[in-house]
DSSP file (Angstrom, degrees, kcal/mol; ACC not computed):
  #  RESIDUE AA STRUCTURE BP1 BP2  ACC     N-H-->O    O-->H-N    N-H-->O    O-->H-N    TCO  KAPPA ALPHA  PHI   PSI    X-CA   Y-CA   Z-CA
    1    1 A M              0   0    0      0, 0.0     2,-0.3     0, 0.0     5,-0.0   0.000 360.0 360.0 360.0 146.5  109.4   24.9  -69.0
    2    2 A T    >   +     0   0    0      3,-0.0     3,-0.8     4,-0.0     4,-0.1  -0.738 360.0  15.7-113.5 166.0  110.0   28.1  -70.9
    3    3 A G  G >  S-     0   0    0     -2,-0.3     3,-0.9     1,-0.2     4,-0.1  -0.185 117.2 -37.9  68.6-164.3  107.8   30.3  -73.0
    4    4 A P  G >  S+     0   0    0      0, 0.0     3,-2.0     0, 0.0     4,-0.5   0.505 111.3  95.9 -76.1  -3.1  104.0   30.0  -72.9
    5    5 A Q  G X> S+     0   0    0     -3,-0.8     3,-1.4     1,-0.3     4,-1.2   0.818  72.3  68.2 -57.4 -30.1  104.0   26.2  -72.6
    6    6 A W  G <4 S+     0   0    0     -3,-0.9    -1,-0.3     1,-0.3     4,-0.1   0.770  89.9  64.9 -62.8 -22.9  103.7   26.5  -68.8
    7    7 A L  G <4 S+     0   0    0     -3,-2.0    -1,-0.3     1,-0.2    -2,-0.2   0.832 109.7  36.0 -65.0 -31.5  100.2   27.8  -69.4
    8    8 A Y  T <4 S-     0   0    0     -3,-1.4    -2,-0.2    -4,-0.5    -1,-0.2   0.571  96.3-150.9-103.5 -12.0   99.0   24.5  -70.9
    9    9 A G     <  +     0   0    0     -4,-1.2    -1,-0.2    -8,-0.0    -2,-0.1  -0.367  43.2  11.1  75.9-155.6  100.9   22.0  -68.8
   10   10 A R  S    S+     0   0    0      2,-0.1     2,-0.1    -4,-0.1     3,-0.0  -0.869 104.5  43.3-115.8 146.9  102.0   18.6  -70.0
   11   11 A P  S    S-     0   0    0      0, 0.0     2,-0.0     0, 0.0    -1,-0.0   0.484  85.1-147.5 -74.3 149.9  102.1   17.2  -72.5
   12   12 A T     >  -     0   0    0     -2,-0.1     4,-2.3     1,-0.1     5,-0.2  -0.293  27.6-102.9 -76.7 168.4  103.5   20.1  -74.3
   13   13 A A  H  > S+     0   0    0      1,-0.2     4,-2.5     2,-0.2     5,-0.2   0.907 124.8  52.1 -58.5 -42.0  102.8   20.8  -78.0
   14   14 A A  H  > S+     0   0    0      1,-0.2     4,-2.3     2,-0.2    -1,-0.2   0.891 109.1  49.7 -63.3 -39.2  106.3   19.5  -78.8
   15   15 A E  H  > S+     0   0    0      2,-0.2     4,-2.1     1,-0.2    -1,-0.2   0.882 111.0  49.3 -67.4 -38.1  105.7   16.3  -76.9
   16   16 A L  H  X S+     0   0    0     -4,-2.3     4,-2.1     2,-0.2    -2,-0.2   0.922 111.6  48.5 -65.9 -44.2  102.3   15.7  -78.6
   17   17 A V  H  X S+     0   0    0     -4,-2.5     4,-2.5     1,-0.2    -2,-0.2   0.919 111.4  50.5 -61.4 -43.7  103.9   16.3  -82.0
   18   18 A A  H  X S+     0   0    0     -4,-2.3     4,-2.7     1,-0.2    -1,-0.2   0.890 108.2  53.0 -62.1 -39.7  106.7   13.9  -81.1
   19   19 A A  H  X S+     0   0    0     -4,-2.1     4,-2.3     2,-0.2    -1,-0.2   0.910 110.7  46.0 -63.8 -42.2  104.2   11.2  -80.0
   20   20 A V  H  X S+     0   0    0     -4,-2.1     4,-2.6     2,-0.2    -2,-0.2   0.911 112.5  50.8 -66.6 -41.9  102.3   11.4  -83.3
   21   21 A A  H  X S+     0   0    0     -4,-2.5     4,-2.5     1,-0.2    -2,-0.2   0.918 110.9  49.0 -61.7 -42.8  105.5   11.2  -85.3
   22   22 A D  H  X S+     0   0    0     -4,-2.7     4,-3.2     2,-0.2     5,-0.4   0.911 110.3  51.4 -62.0 -42.9  106.7    8.2  -83.2
   23   23 A F  H  X>S+     0   0    0     -4,-2.3     4,-2.5     1,-0.2     5,-1.8   0.937 112.4  45.3 -59.5 -48.1  103.3    6.5  -83.8
   24   24 A L  I  <>S+     0   0    0     -4,-2.6     5,-2.6     3,-0.2    -1,-0.2   0.916 119.1  42.2 -61.5 -43.0  103.5    7.1  -87.6
   25   25 A D  I  <5S+     0   0    0     -4,-2.5    -2,-0.2    -5,-0.2    -1,-0.2   0.882 125.9  30.4 -73.4 -39.6  107.1    5.9  -87.7
   26   26 A N  I  <5S+     0   0    0     -4,-3.2    -3,-0.2    -5,-0.2    -2,-0.2   0.725 133.5  20.8 -97.4 -23.2  106.9    2.9  -85.4
   27   27 A E  I  X5S+     0   0    0     -4,-2.5     4,-0.8    -5,-0.4    -3,-0.2   0.796 124.9  38.7-112.2 -48.5  103.3    1.7  -85.9
   28   28 A V  I >><S+     0   0    0     -5,-1.8     4,-1.2     2,-0.2     3,-0.8   0.969 112.7  50.7 -74.6 -53.8  101.8    2.9  -89.2
   29   29 A R  H >4<S+     0   0    0     -5,-2.6     3,-0.7     1,-0.3    -1,-0.2   0.891 111.7  47.1 -56.1 -44.7  104.8    2.7  -91.6
   30   30 A P  H 34 S+     0   0    0      0, 0.0    -1,-0.3     0, 0.0    -2,-0.2   0.786 112.5  52.1 -67.7 -22.4  105.7   -1.0  -90.7
   31   31 A A  H << S+     0   0    0     -3,-0.8     2,-0.2    -4,-0.8    -2,-0.2   0.630 112.4  43.5 -88.7 -13.6  102.0   -2.0  -91.0
   32   32 A V    <<  -     0   0    0     -4,-1.2     2,-0.3    -3,-0.7     0, 0.0  -0.733  69.0-153.9-124.2 173.3  101.4   -0.5  -94.5
   33   33 A G    >>  +     0   0    0     -2,-0.2     3,-1.0     4,-0.0     4,-0.9  -0.823  47.0   6.4-138.0 178.7  103.4   -0.5  -97.7
   34   34 A G  H 3> S+     0   0    0     -2,-0.3     4,-2.1     1,-0.2     5,-0.1  -0.137 120.5   4.5  56.3-130.5  103.9    1.4 -100.9
   35   35 A H  H 3> S+     0   0    0      1,-0.2     4,-2.2     2,-0.2    -1,-0.2   0.867 132.3  51.1 -59.6 -43.0  102.3    4.8 -101.3
   36   36 A L  H <> S+     0   0    0     -3,-1.0     4,-2.1     1,-0.2    -1,-0.2   0.880 108.6  51.7 -66.4 -38.1  100.8    5.0  -97.8
   37   37 A S  H  X S+     0   0    0     -4,-0.9     4,-2.0     2,-0.2    -1,-0.2   0.904 109.1  51.4 -63.5 -40.9  104.1    4.2  -96.2
   38   38 A F  H  X S+     0   0    0     -4,-2.1     4,-2.3     1,-0.2    -2,-0.2   0.930 110.5  47.7 -61.0 -46.0  105.8    6.9  -98.2
   39   39 A H  H  X S+     0   0    0     -4,-2.2     4,-2.5     1,-0.2    -1,-0.2   0.852 109.5  53.5 -66.4 -34.2  103.1    9.5  -97.1
   40   40 A A  H  X S+     0   0    0     -4,-2.1     4,-2.3     2,-0.2    -1,-0.2   0.885 108.9  50.1 -65.1 -37.6  103.5    8.4  -93.5
   41   41 A R  H  X S+     0   0    0     -4,-2.0     4,-2.4     2,-0.2    -2,-0.2   0.915 110.4  48.9 -66.6 -42.3  107.2    9.0  -93.8
   42   42 A V  H  X S+     0   0    0     -4,-2.3     4,-2.3     2,-0.2    -2,-0.2   0.930 111.8  49.5 -61.1 -45.5  106.6   12.5  -95.2
   43   43 A A  H  X S+     0   0    0     -4,-2.5     4,-2.5     1,-0.2    -2,-0.2   0.892 109.7  52.0 -61.9 -39.9  104.1   13.2  -92.4
   44   44 A T  H  X S+     0   0    0     -4,-2.3     4,-2.4     1,-0.2    -1,-0.2   0.924 109.2  49.6 -61.5 -44.6  106.7   12.0  -89.9
   45   45 A N  H  X S+     0   0    0     -4,-2.4     4,-1.9     2,-0.2    -2,-0.2   0.893 110.6  50.3 -63.0 -39.6  109.3   14.3  -91.3
   46   46 A V  H  X S+     0   0    0     -4,-2.3     4,-2.3     1,-0.2    -1,-0.2   0.930 111.3  48.5 -63.0 -45.3  106.9   17.3  -91.2
   47   47 A L  H  X S+     0   0    0     -4,-2.5     4,-2.6     1,-0.2    -2,-0.2   0.874 108.7  53.0 -64.7 -37.3  106.1   16.6  -87.6
   48   48 A R  H  X S+     0   0    0     -4,-2.4     4,-2.2     2,-0.2    -1,-0.2   0.884 108.9  50.4 -65.0 -37.5  109.8   16.3  -86.7
   49   49 A T  H  X S+     0   0    0     -4,-1.9     4,-2.2     2,-0.2    -2,-0.2   0.930 111.1  48.1 -64.5 -45.1  110.4   19.7  -88.3
   50   50 A V  H  X S+     0   0    0     -4,-2.3     4,-2.4     1,-0.2    -2,-0.2   0.907 110.0  53.3 -61.0 -41.8  107.5   21.2  -86.3
   51   51 A Q  H  X S+     0   0    0     -4,-2.6     4,-1.6     1,-0.2    -1,-0.2   0.919 108.7  48.9 -59.7 -44.1  108.9   19.6  -83.1
   52   52 A R  H  < S+     0   0    0     -4,-2.2     4,-0.5     1,-0.2    -1,-0.2   0.891 110.7  51.0 -64.8 -37.9  112.3   21.2  -83.7
   53   53 A E  H >< S+     0   0    0     -4,-2.2     3,-0.7     1,-0.2    -1,-0.2   0.911 110.3  49.7 -63.2 -41.1  110.6   24.6  -84.3
   54   54 A L  H 3< S+     0   0    0     -4,-2.4    -1,-0.2     1,-0.2    -2,-0.2   0.791 118.8  37.2 -68.8 -28.0  108.7   24.3  -81.0
   55   55 A T  T 3< S+     0   0    0     -4,-1.6     2,-0.5    -5,-0.2    -1,-0.2   0.302  82.2 133.3-107.0   8.7  111.8   23.3  -79.0
   56   56 A D    <   +     0   0    0     -3,-0.7     3,-0.4    -4,-0.5    -3,-0.1  -0.463  27.2 178.1 -69.0 115.3  114.3   25.6  -80.8
   57   57 A A  S    S+     0   0    0     -2,-0.5     3,-0.3     1,-0.2    -1,-0.2   0.534  74.5  62.6 -91.6  -8.0  116.3   27.4  -78.1
   58   58 A S    >>  +     0   0    0      1,-0.2     3,-1.2     2,-0.1     4,-0.9   0.342  66.9 101.9-101.9   7.6  118.5   29.3  -80.7
   59   59 A A  H 3> S+     0   0    0     -3,-0.4     4,-2.1     1,-0.3     3,-0.4   0.835  74.3  65.3 -60.0 -31.7  115.8   31.3  -82.4
   60   60 A G  H 3> S+     0   0    0     -3,-0.3     4,-2.6     1,-0.2    -1,-0.3   0.827  94.2  59.0 -60.3 -32.2  116.8   34.3  -80.5
   61   61 A E  H <> S+     0   0    0     -3,-1.2     4,-1.9     2,-0.2    -1,-0.2   0.896 107.1  46.2 -64.5 -40.2  120.2   34.3  -82.2
   62   62 A A  H  X S+     0   0    0     -4,-0.9     4,-2.1    -3,-0.4    -2,-0.2   0.903 112.6  50.0 -68.4 -41.2  118.4   34.7  -85.6
   63   63 A V  H  X S+     0   0    0     -4,-2.1     4,-2.6     1,-0.2    -2,-0.2   0.913 111.1  49.8 -62.0 -42.7  116.2   37.4  -84.3
   64   64 A D  H  X S+     0   0    0     -4,-2.6     4,-2.4     2,-0.2    -1,-0.2   0.873 107.4  54.3 -63.8 -37.7  119.3   39.2  -82.9
   65   65 A A  H  X S+     0   0    0     -4,-1.9     4,-0.8     2,-0.2    -1,-0.2   0.914 111.5  44.8 -63.8 -42.2  121.1   38.9  -86.3
   66   66 A L  H >X>S+     0   0    0     -4,-2.1     5,-2.3     1,-0.2     3,-1.0   0.938 113.4  49.8 -64.2 -47.2  118.1   40.6  -88.0
   67   67 A A  H ><5S+     0   0    0     -4,-2.6     3,-1.0     1,-0.3    -2,-0.2   0.859 102.8  61.5 -62.0 -35.6  117.9   43.3  -85.4
   68   68 A G  H 3<5S+     0   0    0     -4,-2.4    -1,-0.3     1,-0.3    -2,-0.2   0.778 107.3  44.9 -62.2 -26.0  121.6   43.9  -85.6
   69   69 A L  H <<5S-     0   0    0     -3,-1.0    -1,-0.3    -4,-0.8    -2,-0.2   0.515 125.8-103.9 -92.3  -7.3  121.0   44.9  -89.3
   70   70 A G  T <<5S+     0   0    0     -3,-1.0     2,-0.3    -4,-0.6    -3,-0.2   0.727  81.2 117.0  94.2  24.4  118.0   47.0  -88.3
   71   71 A F      < -     0   0    0     -5,-2.3    -1,-0.3    -8,-0.1    -2,-0.2  -0.894  51.4-157.4-126.3 154.7  115.2   44.6  -89.5
   72   72 A T  S    S+     0   0    0     -2,-0.3     2,-0.3     1,-0.2    -5,-0.1   0.584  79.6  16.7-103.8 -14.8  112.4   42.7  -87.7
   73   73 A D  S  > S-     0   0    0     -7,-0.1     4,-1.6     1,-0.1     3,-0.2  -0.974  76.2-107.6-152.5 167.7  111.9   40.0  -90.3
   74   74 A E  H  > S+     0   0    0     -2,-0.3     4,-2.8     1,-0.2     5,-0.2   0.791 112.7  62.7 -69.3 -28.4  113.5   38.4  -93.3
   75   75 A A  H  > S+     0   0    0      2,-0.2     4,-2.2     1,-0.2    -1,-0.2   0.920 105.2  46.9 -63.0 -42.9  111.1   40.0  -95.8
   76   76 A Q  H  > S+     0   0    0     -3,-0.2     4,-2.2     2,-0.2    -1,-0.2   0.915 112.5  50.3 -63.0 -42.5  112.4   43.4  -94.8
   77   77 A L  H  X S+     0   0    0     -4,-1.6     4,-2.4     1,-0.2    -2,-0.2   0.927 109.7  50.1 -61.7 -45.6  116.0   42.2  -95.1
   78   78 A A  H  X S+     0   0    0     -4,-2.8     4,-2.6     1,-0.2    -1,-0.2   0.900 109.8  50.9 -61.3 -41.6  115.4   40.7  -98.6
   79   79 A T  H  X S+     0   0    0     -4,-2.2     4,-1.8     1,-0.2    -1,-0.2   0.914 111.1  48.4 -61.8 -43.0  113.8   44.0  -99.8
   80   80 A A  H  <>S+     0   0    0     -4,-2.2     5,-2.3     2,-0.2     6,-0.5   0.882 110.9  50.4 -66.3 -38.6  116.8   45.9  -98.5
   81   81 A I  H ><5S+     0   0    0     -4,-2.4     3,-1.4     1,-0.2    -2,-0.2   0.943 110.6  49.1 -64.1 -47.2  119.3   43.5 -100.2
   82   82 A R  H 3<5S+     0   0    0     -4,-2.6    -1,-0.2     1,-0.3    -2,-0.2   0.846 110.5  51.5 -60.4 -33.7  117.4   43.8 -103.5
   83   83 A A  T 3<5S-     0   0    0     -4,-1.8    -1,-0.3    -5,-0.2    -2,-0.2   0.510 113.5-119.5 -82.4  -4.2  117.5   47.6 -103.2
   84   84 A G  T X 5S+     0   0    0     -3,-1.4     3,-1.2    -4,-0.4     4,-0.3   0.656  70.3 136.9  77.4  15.2  121.2   47.6 -102.6
   85   85 A E  T 3 <S+     0   0    0     -5,-2.3     3,-0.2     1,-0.3    -4,-0.2   0.676  72.6  43.3 -70.3 -16.9  120.8   49.2  -99.2
   86   86 A L  T >  S+     0   0    0     -6,-0.5     3,-1.9     1,-0.1    -1,-0.3   0.236  76.6 110.0-113.1  13.4  123.3   46.9  -97.5
   87   87 A D  G X  S+     0   0    0     -3,-1.2     3,-0.7     1,-0.3    -1,-0.1   0.836  81.1  50.2 -58.7 -33.8  126.0   46.9 -100.2
   88   88 A D  G 3  S+     0   0    0     -4,-0.3    -1,-0.3     1,-0.2    -2,-0.1   0.433 108.1  54.6 -85.6   1.9  128.3   49.0  -97.9
   89   89 A R  G <>  +     0   0    0     -3,-1.9     4,-2.8     1,-0.1    -1,-0.2  -0.116  66.5 138.1-121.7  34.4  127.8   46.5  -95.0
   90   90 A A  H <>  +     0   0    0     -3,-0.7     4,-2.9     1,-0.2     5,-0.2   0.868  69.9  48.4 -54.5 -47.0  128.8   43.3  -96.8
   91   91 A P  H  > S+     0   0    0      0, 0.0     4,-2.0     0, 0.0    -1,-0.2   0.922 115.5  44.9 -62.3 -41.7  130.8   41.7  -94.0
   92   92 A E  H  > S+     0   0    0      2,-0.2     4,-2.1    -3,-0.2    -2,-0.2   0.899 114.4  49.8 -66.2 -41.0  128.1   42.4  -91.4
   93   93 A L  H  X S+     0   0    0     -4,-2.8     4,-2.8    -7,-0.2     5,-0.2   0.927 109.5  51.0 -63.6 -45.8  125.4   41.2  -93.8
   94   94 A L  H  X S+     0   0    0     -4,-2.9     4,-2.2    -5,-0.2    -1,-0.2   0.907 109.4  50.5 -59.8 -42.8  127.3   38.0  -94.6
   95   95 A A  H  X S+     0   0    0     -4,-2.0     4,-1.6    -5,-0.2    -1,-0.2   0.915 112.8  46.4 -62.1 -42.9  127.7   37.2  -90.9
   96   96 A A  H  X S+     0   0    0     -4,-2.1     4,-2.7     1,-0.2    -2,-0.2   0.906 110.9  52.2 -66.4 -41.4  124.0   37.7  -90.3
   97   97 A L  H  X S+     0   0    0     -4,-2.8     4,-2.9     1,-0.2     5,-0.3   0.870 106.0  54.6 -63.8 -36.5  123.1   35.6  -93.3
   98   98 A R  H  X S+     0   0    0     -4,-2.2     4,-2.3    -5,-0.2    -1,-0.2   0.913 111.0  45.7 -61.9 -41.5  125.3   32.8  -92.1
   99   99 A I  H  X S+     0   0    0     -4,-1.6     4,-2.5     2,-0.2    -2,-0.2   0.945 115.1  46.4 -65.6 -47.8  123.4   32.8  -88.8
  100  100 A L  H  X S+     0   0    0     -4,-2.7     4,-2.3     2,-0.2    -2,-0.2   0.924 116.9  42.6 -62.7 -46.7  119.9   33.0  -90.5
  101  101 A V  H  X S+     0   0    0     -4,-2.9     4,-2.8     2,-0.2     5,-0.2   0.913 114.2  51.6 -68.0 -42.4  120.7   30.2  -93.0
  102  102 A G  H  X S+     0   0    0     -4,-2.3     4,-2.2    -5,-0.3    -2,-0.2   0.901 110.9  48.6 -59.9 -41.1  122.4   28.1  -90.3
  103  103 A H  H  X S+     0   0    0     -4,-2.5     4,-1.4     2,-0.2    -2,-0.2   0.937 112.4  47.5 -64.1 -47.0  119.4   28.4  -88.0
  104  104 A R  H  X S+     0   0    0     -4,-2.3     4,-2.6     1,-0.2     3,-0.3   0.915 113.7  47.4 -62.5 -43.3  116.9   27.6  -90.8
  105  105 A L  H  X S+     0   0    0     -4,-2.8     4,-3.3     1,-0.2     7,-0.3   0.874 105.9  59.3 -65.7 -36.5  118.9   24.5  -91.9
  106  106 A G  H  < S+     0   0    0     -4,-2.2    -1,-0.2    -5,-0.2    -2,-0.2   0.830 113.5  37.9 -61.4 -32.0  119.3   23.4  -88.3
  107  107 A V  H  < S+     0   0    0     -4,-1.4    -2,-0.2    -3,-0.3    -1,-0.2   0.899 124.8  37.5 -83.2 -45.7  115.5   23.2  -88.0
  108  108 A A  H  < S+     0   0    0     -4,-2.6    -3,-0.2     1,-0.2    -2,-0.2   0.885 136.6  11.5 -76.3 -39.3  114.7   21.9  -91.5
  109  109 A H  S >< S-     0   0    0     -4,-3.3     3,-2.3    -5,-0.2     4,-0.3  -0.678  79.3-145.5-142.7  81.6  117.7   19.5  -91.9
  110  110 A P  T 3  S+     0   0    0      0, 0.0    -4,-0.1     0, 0.0    -3,-0.1  -0.180  86.8  29.1 -52.9 137.5  119.7   18.9  -88.7
  111  111 A G  T >  S+     0   0    0     -5,-0.0     3,-0.7     0, 0.0    -5,-0.1  -0.016 101.6  81.9  99.6 -28.4  123.4   18.4  -89.4
  112  112 A Y  T <  S+     0   0    0     -3,-2.3    -6,-0.2    -7,-0.3    -7,-0.1   0.526  72.4  80.2 -82.9  -6.1  123.3   20.7  -92.5
  113  113 A D  T 3   +     0   0    0     -4,-0.3     2,-0.9    -8,-0.2    -1,-0.2   0.511  64.2  99.9 -81.2  -4.1  123.5   23.8  -90.3
  114  114 A R    <   -     0   0    0     -3,-0.7    -1,-0.0     1,-0.1     0, 0.0  -0.745  49.0-178.5 -86.1 109.5  127.3   23.4  -89.8
  115  115 A L              0   0    0     -2,-0.9    -1,-0.1     1,-0.2    -2,-0.1   0.232 360.0 360.0 -93.9  13.8  128.7   25.9  -92.3
  116  116 A D              0   0    0      0, 0.0    -1,-0.2     0, 0.0    -2,-0.0   0.479 360.0 360.0 -75.6 360.0  132.3   25.1  -91.5
């Protein structure tokens, strides 16, 4: 195990989230209908997103892309873009934005992160 998960043992947070998502998807949704089934599906999708965030091994690439531009978070980057501070670094900015957007899409919507 990597990160702080070793402190807590098993099951990990990601495994617990996956178990709840599986329960909702495989037990609850087939047993109910209509509005409740829809909400169970939404909850499952939220849990799958959290699971991907917890197990994301590529987050360092996004952090490195920000750091390469001299920022520690996206809010700072957005402020600098609005202020025109990166206008003379357009190619470098575009490369970093591709990494950041690709990373975010990979967690939120797997498969949509391929920008080719």
